N, C-alpha and C positions, 0 to 999 in steps of 0.2 A: 503493498499500498504507500507507503512512505517512498519508495523508489520511483512512483509514478510521480510525484510530485517533479522529480527530474527531467522526466518525458513531456508531462502534459500538466502544467498549471491547472487547467479548466478540467481536467477528467480528475485531477486531486482534488480539487473545492467540491466534484460532484460526490465525490467517495464520503468527503467528512460531510456532505450533506444529508447522504443517504443515511449515515449513520448517526449523527447529532444526539437527541435525547429521545429517541425512538427507544422502544420498549426491547427491543432485542439487544439494542445496544447497551442500555441500561443494566440488564440482566446479565450482559456479558462482562460488563464493566466491574458490576459488583460481586460476580463470581470470581475474576482474577484478582479483585481487591481482597477477598476472604483468603483465597490461596494464597496470597503475599503474606497476608496478616500471619497464617498459620506456620507458612514456611519461617518467616522471623522468628515468632514465639518459641519453635521446636529447635532452631539454631541456637538462640540463646541458653535454652533449655538443657539443648546437648553439650554446649559449651562449658555450663555451669557442671554437670555432671561428670564430664571428664575432668574437670580442674578440682572438683571433689574427691573423686577416684585417687589421681595422682597425689593429693594432699601436699604434704611441705616437700615431696620429692622433686618438684618441678624444679625447686630452687638449687639443686644438687647438681642439675644438668649444665655443664661447661660447653658442651660441644653441641651443635646441630646434629638432629640425627641423620644419617647416612641415607641416602636414596628414597627421601622424603621431598616431594616437591614442596616449591616453594609458598604457592597457592595453598596448599594443606595445611601448613604454618601457620598462615595469615588470612584464613577464610573468615574469621568474625571481625577483621579490619576491615578486608575487602567487601565484606557484608553489608557492613556501614557505611562503606562510600556508596554501594550499590543503593542503598536506602536514601541516602542523601541527594543521590541522583534523579533518582525516583521524584522524591520533593519538589526538586527543581523543576523537573520536567512537568509535575502537575502544576506547578504555579505558573509557569509559561504556555502552557497550552492547555489543558483542561479547566483551568480556571476562567480562561477565558474562550472555551468553546463550547463546552458541554456545560458545565456548570450554569453559566449564565441562561441557557435554555431550560434547564431544570428549575432554576427558582422563577423564569417565568410562569412555566406551566404552573407551578405553585402559587402563583400570585402575586409574587413579589415584584417589588420594582426594579427592573434593570437599566441602566443607563442605555439611551439608545443608540449611542456611536457604537457601545459594546456589542449590543445584538445584530447591528451591522454587518460584524464580521465574525460571527459565532461560527459560520460555515467557511469561512475564508480562511484555509490551511495555510495558504501559499502567503499572505498577507503576516499570517505570524511567524511563520517559519524565515521569511527575510528578517521581520523585524528581531528576532531573536539572534539568526546568523549572521546576522551584519555586525554583529559585536565581537569582537575578537576575543573579548574575556569569558562570553558565554560559549564561544567556539572552544577554547582550552578546558572549561570546564568540563562539558559534555564529552571533549575527547580523553579527558582523564578518568570520565565515568566509565566510558566505553571499555577502556585499557582495565580497568577494575573490574566489568562485567566479563569482559575476555576470561580473566582467570578465573574469576567465581565461576564462570560454565564450564570451563576445561576441565576442571576438577570436579565441580559438582558434579557432572554429566557421567562422568565414566565412576565416581564413587558412589552415586545412587544404584547403578549396576551392579556393584560389589556389595553393594548393601542388601541387596536382594538373590545375592548369592550367585550372579552369572559373572562369576570372577575366576573361571579356570586358567590356567598359564597362558592358553591359547587366546582366548575371549578376551581378558583383561588389556592386553597390548591392542587387540582391535578397536575396544571401547575409548581407549585412550585416542587413538587415530581419528575413530569417527567422531569423538568430542572435541578434538583440535579442530576438524574441518567444519561441522556444523557451528561451533563457536565463530570461527574464523568468519564463514558467509554472513552469520548474523550480524556481528560487529562491523565488518566491512560496509554492508548495505546500509547500516544507520551513520557510517562517519563519510561515506558517498554524499549524503545528504547534506549534512553539515559542511564539508570541505565545498563541494559543489555553491551552496547557496553563499558560501562565505567568498568564495572566488568571484560568484556574478556581482558581489556586493562592491570588490573592489574593482571591479571595471566598468559600475555603474548603470546594466544592465537590467536587472532582478531578472524575473520569470522570464522574462522575453529571450535570453540568451539560449 
């Protein structure tokens, strides 16, 4: 969906209009939000359980364990960065697009200028990614997301028991490919619109 913005601005805005605050989009958003909250709670609970199980022994470790991925040792920090990135994304887009529509449907007053752009996704992308500070913040978010996904994907397979010597390496390869495609897709939109802003041609480029 987001890559459409690079190809057809009008097509992207049609997608935004199709989603909006329609019931199916709201159900999907609520379901996704619930899954994210459950994941965050479970991750913190698991981290606390691991620390409790190790007790004071964790302070005696003087060397980093060998053959343990960097992402594995820093999943909590990466997760926090991902959460902050989600919050930023919600402020930059959801609060300016779907939220005003919801508020209007509930009979609340919404600024007419805000309502005029609720389905204008291209406008919001241009506004956000013409600012180099936001470009850097979003790219840092995507970098953290890449590490989080690459470890989380194959780690989930390991948790489910699909981790024999042959398949664990395959899962790691699949997770790297999948995560790289996802992150590069989002990064292409960010960098593409930033470069367009530098040349002053906006979505017309």
